[in-house]
N, C-alpha and C positions, 0 to 999 in steps of 0.2 A: 283509571289510568292517570298517573301523574304526568305533569308537564315534562318533567325530566325524562321519563320513559318514552313519551311520544316524540320528543326532540331527538333522542338517541335512535329510535326506530326510523324516523324520517331521514336522519343523517346516514344511517346504514343503507337505507334503500337508495338514496341518491348516489352514494359511493358505488354500490353494486350496479346501478344502472350505468354510471359513467364507465366502470370497468368493462361491462358487457358491450357497450357501444364502442369503446376503444379496441377491444378484442375483435369485434366484427369488422371494423374498418381496417385493422392490421391484417386480418385474414384475407379480405378482399384485395387489398393493395399488393400483398406479397404473392397471392395467387395470380394476379394479372401480370406481375413482373416475371414470375416463373414461366407462365404460359408464353409470354412474349419472348423470353430467351429461347425456349424450346422451338417456338415458331421460327425465330430467326435462324437457329441452327438448322432446322429442317429445310428452310428455304435455301440456305447456303449450300447444303448438300444436294438439293434438287437442281439448283443452278449448275453446280459442278458436274452432276451426272447427266444432265440433259443433252449436251452435245454428243457424248458417247452413246447414249441411247438412240439419238436421232440417226447416227451413223449405222447403228445396228439395225434399226428399222428400215433404213434405205437399202441395206444389203439384203435383209430378209425379203423386202418387197421385190427386189430384182430377182432373187432366187425363186420366189413364188411365181413371178411372171414367166420365167424360163420353164419352170416345172409345169405350170398350167398350159403353156404353149405346147410342150411336148405331149402332155396328156390329151390335149385337144387333137393334135395330129394323130396320135395313136388311136384315139376313139374314132376319128374320121376314117382312118384306114380299116379299122375293124368293122365298123358299121356300114360304111358305104362300099368299100371294095371287097369286103368279105375275107380279108387277110387273116 
């Protein structure tokens, strides 16, 4: 192999390696930024939805307590009193 061919192949390999490294870095950076934007948007939506969900949970919990209290009373009357 001539010196000219070896120098050309070495240059081509160096350029290919530099392009591959640049692409990998760009892929990682862009991916992290996109995931960051999606995470921020989801957190904002979760923060906005959290108070409404907490109110719904409080209402559901009160309804469950009332319902379970009624069922306990009915079960007591059926089992203990034979009604």
